C-alpha positions as CSV (number, residue, x, y, z in Angstrom):
1,M,128.8,77.3,90.3
2,K,131.1,79.4,88.2
3,A,128.5,82.0,87.2
4,R,125.5,83.4,89.0
5,P,122.3,81.6,87.9
6,A,119.5,83.7,86.4
7,L,116.7,84.4,88.8
8,S,113.0,84.2,88.0
9,F,111.0,87.4,87.7
10,R,109.2,86.5,91.0
11,Q,112.6,86.3,92.8
12,I,113.6,89.6,91.3
13,W,110.3,91.1,92.4
14,N,110.8,89.9,96.0
15,M,114.3,91.1,96.3
16,C,113.3,94.6,95.1
17,F,110.0,94.9,96.9
18,G,111.6,96.5,100.0
19,F,112.3,99.6,97.9
20,F,108.6,100.2,97.8
21,G,108.6,100.9,101.6
22,I,111.9,102.7,101.6
23,Q,110.7,105.1,98.9
24,F,107.4,105.5,100.6
25,G,109.3,107.0,103.5
26,F,111.7,108.9,101.3
27,A,108.9,110.5,99.2
28,L,107.1,111.7,102.3
29,Q,110.4,113.3,103.4
30,T,111.0,115.1,100.1
31,A,107.4,116.2,99.5
32,E,106.3,117.1,103.1
33,V,109.3,118.0,105.2
34,S,109.7,121.5,103.7
35,R,106.0,122.0,104.5
36,I,106.6,120.9,108.1
37,F,109.6,123.2,108.4
38,Q,107.6,126.2,107.1
39,T,104.6,125.3,109.4
40,L,107.0,125.3,112.4
41,G,108.3,128.8,111.5
42,A,111.2,128.3,109.0
43,S,111.8,131.1,106.5
44,L,112.4,130.4,102.8
45,E,116.1,131.2,103.3
46,Q,116.4,128.7,106.2
47,I,115.0,125.7,104.3
48,P,118.1,124.8,102.4
49,V,120.2,124.9,105.6
50,L,117.7,122.7,107.4
51,W,117.9,120.2,104.6
52,V,121.7,120.0,104.8
53,A,121.6,117.2,107.4
54,A,120.1,114.8,104.9
55,P,122.9,114.9,102.2
56,V,125.7,115.1,104.8
57,T,124.3,112.0,106.5
58,G,124.3,110.2,103.2
59,L,127.9,111.2,102.5
60,L,129.0,109.7,105.8
61,V,126.7,106.7,106.2
62,Q,126.6,105.1,102.8
63,P,130.3,104.3,102.2
64,V,130.7,103.1,105.8
65,V,127.6,100.9,105.6
66,G,128.8,99.6,102.2
67,H,132.3,98.8,103.5
68,L,130.9,97.1,106.6
69,S,128.3,95.1,104.6
70,D,131.0,93.8,102.2
71,R,132.6,92.3,105.3
72,T,129.4,91.1,107.1
73,W,128.1,87.5,107.3
74,T,125.4,86.6,109.8
75,R,122.4,84.3,110.0
76,L,120.5,86.9,108.1
77,G,123.2,87.1,105.4
78,R,125.3,90.0,104.2
79,R,123.0,92.9,103.3
80,R,119.8,92.0,105.0
81,P,120.8,92.9,108.5
82,Y,121.3,96.5,107.3
83,F,118.0,96.5,105.5
84,L,116.2,95.6,108.7
85,A,118.1,97.8,111.2
86,G,117.6,100.9,108.9
87,A,113.9,100.1,108.4
88,L,113.3,99.9,112.1
89,L,114.9,103.3,112.8
90,A,113.4,105.0,109.8
91,A,109.9,103.8,110.8
92,L,110.3,105.2,114.3
93,S,111.5,108.6,112.7
94,L,108.4,108.7,110.5
95,L,106.1,108.1,113.4
96,W,107.7,110.9,115.4
97,M,108.3,113.6,112.7
98,P,104.7,114.9,112.4
99,N,104.6,115.2,116.2
100,A,107.7,117.5,116.4
101,A,107.0,120.5,118.6
102,T,109.8,122.7,117.4
103,L,111.6,123.5,114.2
104,W,114.9,122.1,115.5
105,T,113.3,118.9,116.7
106,A,112.0,118.4,113.2
107,A,115.5,119.1,111.8
108,A,117.0,116.5,114.1
109,L,114.4,114.0,113.1
110,L,115.1,114.7,109.4
111,W,118.7,113.8,110.2
112,L,117.8,110.6,111.9
113,M,115.3,109.6,109.2
114,D,117.7,110.2,106.4
115,A,120.5,108.3,108.2
116,S,118.2,105.3,108.8
117,I,116.9,105.3,105.2
118,N,120.5,105.4,103.9
119,V,121.4,102.4,106.1
120,S,118.7,100.5,104.3
121,M,119.0,102.0,100.8
122,E,122.7,101.5,100.1
123,P,122.8,97.7,100.7
124,F,119.8,97.4,98.4
125,R,121.8,98.8,95.5
126,A,124.7,96.3,96.2
127,F,122.1,93.5,96.7
128,V,121.2,93.6,93.0
129,G,124.9,93.3,92.0
130,D,125.4,90.4,94.5
131,Q,122.4,88.4,93.4
132,L,122.0,88.9,89.6
133,P,124.2,87.9,86.7
134,P,125.3,90.9,84.6
135,A,122.7,90.3,81.9
136,Q,119.9,90.6,84.5
137,R,121.3,93.6,86.5
138,P,119.7,96.3,84.3
139,L,116.3,94.5,84.8
140,G,116.9,94.3,88.5
141,Y,117.6,98.1,88.7
142,A,114.5,98.8,86.5
143,V,112.3,96.7,88.9
144,Q,113.8,98.7,91.8
145,G,112.9,101.8,89.9
146,F,109.4,100.6,89.4
147,F,108.9,100.1,93.2
148,I,110.6,103.4,94.0
149,A,108.1,105.1,91.7
150,L,105.1,103.2,93.0
151,G,106.0,103.9,96.6
152,A,106.5,107.5,95.9
153,V,103.1,107.8,94.0
154,V,101.2,106.5,97.0
155,A,103.2,108.5,99.5
156,S,103.1,111.8,97.6
157,A,99.4,111.7,96.9
158,M,98.4,110.6,100.4
159,P,97.8,114.0,102.0
160,W,95.7,115.1,99.0
161,L,93.7,111.9,99.1
162,L,93.2,112.2,102.9
163,A,91.9,115.7,102.5
164,R,89.4,114.5,99.8
165,C,88.2,112.0,102.4
166,G,87.5,114.7,104.9
167,V,90.6,114.6,107.0
168,A,91.6,118.1,108.3
169,N,94.1,119.8,106.0
170,A,94.8,122.8,108.2
171,A,96.1,123.2,111.8
172,P,96.5,126.0,114.3
173,P,99.8,128.0,114.1
174,G,102.7,125.7,114.9
175,G,100.6,122.6,114.4
176,I,100.9,119.9,111.7
177,P,97.8,119.1,109.7
178,D,96.2,115.7,110.2
179,T,96.6,114.9,106.5
180,V,100.4,115.1,107.0
181,R,100.3,113.3,110.3
182,Y,98.4,110.3,109.1
183,A,100.5,110.1,105.9
184,F,103.6,109.7,108.0
185,Y,102.0,107.0,110.2
186,A,101.2,105.1,107.1
187,G,104.7,105.6,105.8
188,G,106.3,104.0,108.9
189,A,104.1,100.9,108.5
190,A,104.7,100.6,104.8
191,L,108.5,101.0,105.1
192,L,108.9,98.4,107.8
193,G,106.4,95.9,106.2
194,A,108.0,96.0,102.7
195,V,111.5,95.6,104.0
196,L,110.4,92.6,106.2
197,W,108.9,91.0,103.0
198,T,112.3,91.2,101.2
199,V,114.2,90.0,104.3
200,A,111.9,87.0,104.7
201,S,111.5,86.1,101.0
202,T,115.2,86.2,99.8
203,R,118.4,84.5,100.4
204,E,122.0,85.6,99.9
205,Y,125.1,83.9,98.5
206,P,127.9,83.5,101.1
207,P,131.1,85.5,100.6
208,G,133.0,82.5,99.3
209,Q,130.5,81.8,96.6
210,L,130.5,85.5,95.5
211,L,134.2,85.4,95.1
212,A,133.9,82.2,93.0
213,F,131.4,84.1,90.7
214,D,133.7,87.1,90.4
215,P,137.4,86.4,91.1
216,A,138.4,89.8,89.8
217,P,140.8,91.8,92.0
218,A,139.1,93.9,94.7
219,G,140.8,97.1,93.7
220,G,141.2,100.0,96.2
221,D,144.9,100.5,95.9
222,R,146.3,103.3,98.0
223,P,147.5,106.4,96.2
224,S,151.2,107.1,96.4
225,P,152.1,109.3,99.4
226,A,153.5,112.0,97.1
227,G,150.3,112.0,95.0
228,A,148.0,112.1,98.0
229,A,150.1,114.9,99.6
230,R,150.0,117.0,96.4
231,N,146.2,116.6,96.0
232,G,145.7,117.2,99.7
233,I,147.6,120.5,99.6
234,A,145.6,121.6,96.6
235,W,142.2,120.8,98.1
236,A,143.2,122.3,101.5
237,L,144.5,125.5,100.0
238,A,141.3,125.9,97.8
239,G,139.1,125.3,100.9
240,A,141.1,127.7,103.0
241,L,140.9,130.4,100.4
242,G,137.2,129.9,99.9
243,T,136.5,130.0,103.6
244,A,138.5,133.3,103.9
245,L,136.6,134.8,101.0
246,V,133.2,133.9,102.5
247,W,134.3,135.5,105.8
248,R,135.9,138.6,104.3
249,F,133.0,139.5,102.1
250,A,130.3,138.3,104.4
251,L,128.9,136.0,101.8
252,Q,126.0,133.5,102.3
253,R,126.9,131.4,105.3
254,E,125.8,128.3,103.5
255,L,128.9,128.7,101.3
256,Y,130.9,127.5,104.2
257,L,129.6,124.0,103.5
258,L,131.6,124.0,100.3
259,S,134.8,125.6,101.5
260,V,135.0,123.7,104.7
261,G,134.2,120.5,102.9
262,M,137.1,121.1,100.5
263,L,139.4,121.9,103.4
264,A,138.4,118.7,105.2
265,Y,138.9,116.6,102.2
266,G,142.4,118.0,101.7
267,A,143.2,117.3,105.4
268,L,142.1,113.7,104.9
269,L,144.3,113.2,101.9
270,L,147.3,114.7,103.8
271,W,146.6,112.3,106.6
272,L,146.4,109.4,104.2
273,A,149.8,110.4,102.7
274,R,151.4,110.1,106.2
275,T,149.6,107.1,107.7
276,R,150.4,103.4,107.4
277,R,147.2,102.3,108.9
278,R,144.6,100.2,107.0
279,N,141.6,101.2,109.0
280,L,138.1,101.8,107.6
281,L,138.8,105.5,106.7
282,A,142.1,104.7,104.9
283,Q,140.5,101.8,103.0
284,V,137.5,103.9,101.9
285,L,139.8,106.7,100.8
286,G,141.9,104.2,98.9
287,D,138.8,102.8,97.1
288,L,137.8,106.3,96.3
289,H,141.2,106.9,94.6
290,A,141.0,103.6,92.7
291,M,137.4,104.0,91.4
292,P,136.8,102.6,87.9
293,E,137.1,105.1,85.0
294,A,133.4,104.6,84.1
295,M,132.5,105.7,87.6
296,R,134.6,108.8,87.3
297,R,132.8,109.9,84.2
298,L,129.4,108.9,85.5
299,A,130.1,111.2,88.5
300,W,129.6,114.3,86.4
301,V,126.2,112.9,85.1
302,Q,125.1,112.3,88.7
303,L,126.3,115.7,89.9
304,F,124.2,117.7,87.5
305,S,121.2,115.2,87.8
306,W,120.9,115.4,91.5
307,F,121.5,119.1,91.7
308,A,118.3,119.4,89.6
309,L,116.4,116.9,91.8
310,F,117.3,118.6,95.0
311,A,116.2,122.0,93.6
312,L,112.9,120.5,92.8
313,W,112.4,118.8,96.2
314,I,113.2,121.8,98.4
315,Y,111.6,124.6,96.3
316,A,108.6,123.0,94.5
317,T,106.3,123.8,97.4
318,A,107.4,127.4,97.8
319,A,107.3,127.9,94.0
320,V,103.9,126.4,93.3
321,T,102.2,127.9,96.3
322,A,103.5,131.4,95.5
323,V,103.2,131.4,91.7
324,H,100.2,129.2,91.1
325,F,98.2,129.6,94.3
326,G,99.2,133.1,95.2
327,S,100.1,132.6,98.8
328,A,103.3,132.3,100.8
329,D,101.6,132.1,104.2
330,P,101.9,128.5,105.4
331,H,98.8,128.9,107.6
332,S,96.5,130.1,104.8
333,A,94.0,127.8,103.0
334,A,95.5,128.7,99.6
335,Y,99.0,127.7,100.7
336,N,97.9,124.4,102.1
337,E,95.8,123.7,99.0
338,G,98.9,124.4,96.9
339,A,101.1,122.3,99.1
340,N,98.7,119.4,98.7
341,W,98.8,119.9,94.9
342,V,102.6,119.7,95.0
343,G,102.1,116.2,96.6
344,V,99.8,115.4,93.6
345,L,102.5,116.6,91.2
346,F,105.1,114.5,93.0
347,A,102.8,111.5,92.8
348,A,102.3,112.2,89.1
349,Y,106.0,112.3,88.2
350,N,106.5,109.1,90.2
351,G,103.5,107.5,88.4
352,F,105.0,108.4,85.1
353,A,108.3,107.0,86.3
354,A,106.7,103.7,87.0
355,L,105.5,103.7,83.4
356,A,108.9,104.8,82.2
357,A,110.5,101.9,84.1
358,I,108.5,99.6,81.8
359,T,109.4,101.7,78.7
360,I,113.1,102.2,79.4
361,P,114.2,98.6,78.6
362,W,112.7,99.0,75.1
363,M,114.5,102.4,74.7
364,V,117.9,100.8,75.7
365,R,117.4,97.9,73.3
366,R,116.7,100.3,70.5
367,W,119.1,103.2,71.3
368,G,121.6,102.0,73.9
369,L,122.2,103.1,77.5
370,Q,123.8,106.5,76.8
371,A,121.3,107.8,74.2
372,S,118.4,106.6,76.3
373,H,119.7,108.3,79.4
374,L,120.4,111.6,77.5
375,A,116.9,111.6,76.0
376,N,115.3,111.0,79.4
377,L,117.3,113.7,81.2
378,W,116.4,116.3,78.5
379,L,112.8,115.4,78.9
380,G,113.1,116.2,82.6
381,G,115.0,119.4,81.9
382,A,112.3,120.7,79.5
383,G,109.7,119.8,82.2
384,L,111.3,121.9,84.9
385,L,111.9,124.9,82.6
386,S,108.2,124.9,81.7
387,F,107.3,125.9,85.3
388,L,108.3,129.4,84.1
389,L,105.6,129.4,81.4
390,I,102.7,127.5,82.9
391,R,100.3,129.4,85.1
392,D,97.3,127.0,85.5
393,P,98.4,124.5,88.2
394,H,96.5,121.7,86.5
395,W,98.7,122.0,83.5
396,L,101.7,121.4,85.7
397,L,100.8,117.7,85.4
398,L,102.2,117.8,81.8
399,P,105.8,118.6,82.6
400,M,105.7,115.9,85.3
401,L,105.7,113.4,82.4
402,G,109.2,114.5,81.5
403,V,110.4,114.7,85.1
404,G,109.1,111.2,85.6
405,F,111.1,109.8,82.7
406,A,114.2,111.6,84.0
407,W,113.6,110.2,87.5
408,A,113.2,106.6,86.3
409,S,116.3,106.9,84.2
410,I,118.4,108.4,87.0
411,L,117.3,105.5,89.3
412,S,118.3,102.8,86.9
413,L,120.6,103.5,83.9
414,P,123.7,104.9,85.8
415,Y,123.7,101.8,87.9
416,A,123.3,99.6,84.9
417,M,126.3,101.4,83.3
418,L,128.3,101.1,86.5
419,S,127.6,97.6,87.9
420,D,129.6,95.5,85.5
421,S,132.8,97.5,86.3
422,L,132.6,96.8,90.1
423,P,134.3,93.8,91.7
424,A,132.1,91.6,93.9
425,A,134.3,92.0,97.0
426,K,133.9,95.8,96.7
427,M,130.3,96.1,95.5
428,G,129.0,97.6,98.7
429,V,131.7,100.2,99.3
430,Y,131.7,101.4,95.7
431,M,127.9,101.7,95.6
432,G,128.4,103.8,98.8
433,I,131.1,105.9,97.2
434,F,128.9,106.4,94.1
435,N,126.5,108.0,96.5
436,F,129.1,110.9,97.0
437,F,128.0,112.1,93.6
438,I,124.4,112.2,94.7
439,V,125.2,113.9,98.0
440,I,127.8,116.5,96.8
441,P,125.3,118.2,94.4
442,Q,122.8,118.4,97.1
443,L,125.3,120.2,99.3
444,V,126.1,122.5,96.4
445,A,122.4,123.2,96.0
446,A,121.9,123.8,99.7
447,S,124.9,126.2,99.6
448,V,124.2,128.3,96.6
449,L,120.5,128.1,95.6
450,G,119.4,130.5,98.4
451,A,122.1,133.0,97.5
452,L,121.4,132.8,93.7
453,L,117.6,133.3,94.2
454,R,118.2,136.3,96.5
455,L,120.9,138.0,94.3
456,F,119.6,137.3,90.8
457,F,115.9,136.3,91.0
458,H,114.4,138.5,93.7
459,G,113.9,135.5,95.9
460,Q,111.4,133.8,93.5
461,A,111.6,130.1,94.2
462,V,110.3,129.1,90.7
463,W,113.7,130.1,89.3
464,A,115.3,127.3,91.3
465,L,113.3,124.9,89.3
466,A,114.5,126.6,86.1
467,L,118.1,126.2,87.2
468,G,117.4,122.5,87.8
469,G,116.1,122.2,84.3
470,A,119.3,123.7,82.9
471,S,121.3,121.3,85.1
472,L,119.5,118.3,83.6
473,F,120.4,119.4,80.1
474,A,124.1,119.6,81.2
475,A,123.8,116.1,82.8
476,G,122.6,114.7,79.4
477,L,125.6,116.1,77.7
478,C,127.9,114.6,80.3
479,T,126.4,111.2,79.5
480,L,128.0,111.3,76.1
481,R,131.4,111.2,77.8
482,V,130.8,107.8,79.5
483,R,132.6,105.0,77.6
484,L,131.2,101.6,78.0
485,E,132.9,98.4,76.7
486,E,129.6,96.8,76.2
487,S,126.0,98.1,76.6
488,P,124.1,95.4,78.5
489,A,120.8,94.3,77.1
490,M,117.8,94.7,79.4
491,G,115.6,91.7,79.6
């Protein structure tokens, strides 16, 4: 075969079904982990720092897993061993998380959970590029988006539904409510079961066949030693200066994440300029240097998009419970009622995202990839900004419509714009590198949001959501800079 054969809708359904379970676990993490942290004694200022483990883990794990899976071939195939290993570890983390006895145990479990979910998630992105011809890839990512939304709907609403069924929604100080506990148990079972379905119902093309489909060069040329050295010196100096400023003026400690990160990246580039080795680290850095131009431009879209999402995930509970339910005490009935309502809101935006995943193909056929993504991002931006104006918590369901369209678009259209520019031999590592532009904005959010709220907004968490709304408007404008040779039709 010289070209990948088209797959049936049932085959696409099976290959994407595992994302239902992955997102079930991920949605419980985003909707309930801040609640667990506060229940175990975390202050509002500590929450962003406790969440740092998640994006840092993704930054390290995804490109490594992508690089390794590009070079893996076993009886289970190329990507499926990683689906399965990640699912097993993530399921164990979900079962353990609601039984954490201390705050730092919960933080460690968040790290393990996020690392395991990343091990499963990254190969799923590359799996679509491996299996589907270019004309079907946008459909494949849209089906993934549908399952992501569906899994998140069920997971986000589960504590609220369990409370309506009579399960205890409050616990003694330091204890986790049974509604949260049972939701996490269900999440572990759903994650493992869904991934096992995809592993058992799909097959993979061997590496030789993939190269026959796509004989394009693999890319990943090393930068010149002089160029790597110049860039390394610039990044290292910027990081050192930033670190000195944070120390000298006793700024928010979370800012060290940014300054030390820049310093570390500069050091890596200086090492790359001097080394002759072709080990894993050198190859990933070389691939990062040689990324396609479309990927560079999409990076800015992703940076602003995921800053907004991270602001929503870590501050929605604090914002809604304080503003709309009038309580900041995690042991009060009003706080727990508000926290459950946040789960409903998260379920709502994911439900709207499932509907949007059906609507987005029509939008793309009519308006194209860029205009569709811009429109969806701006709908989400308007939704987050409206939290400043709405006071009746039931009316918060309305802005979730816009957030849902933005979420569905973020999960599909950037990958549809990107996938055709990636060579088959590097599909996994480039999908992992693309994750940098999901992780970096989360680190930025974790570093600066707490300081911004304290310095400019009197510690009111609702303003974090407003900043997220503005960020989505900026992401939409950045979409206009992406130049595509051809906008693929979504079938």
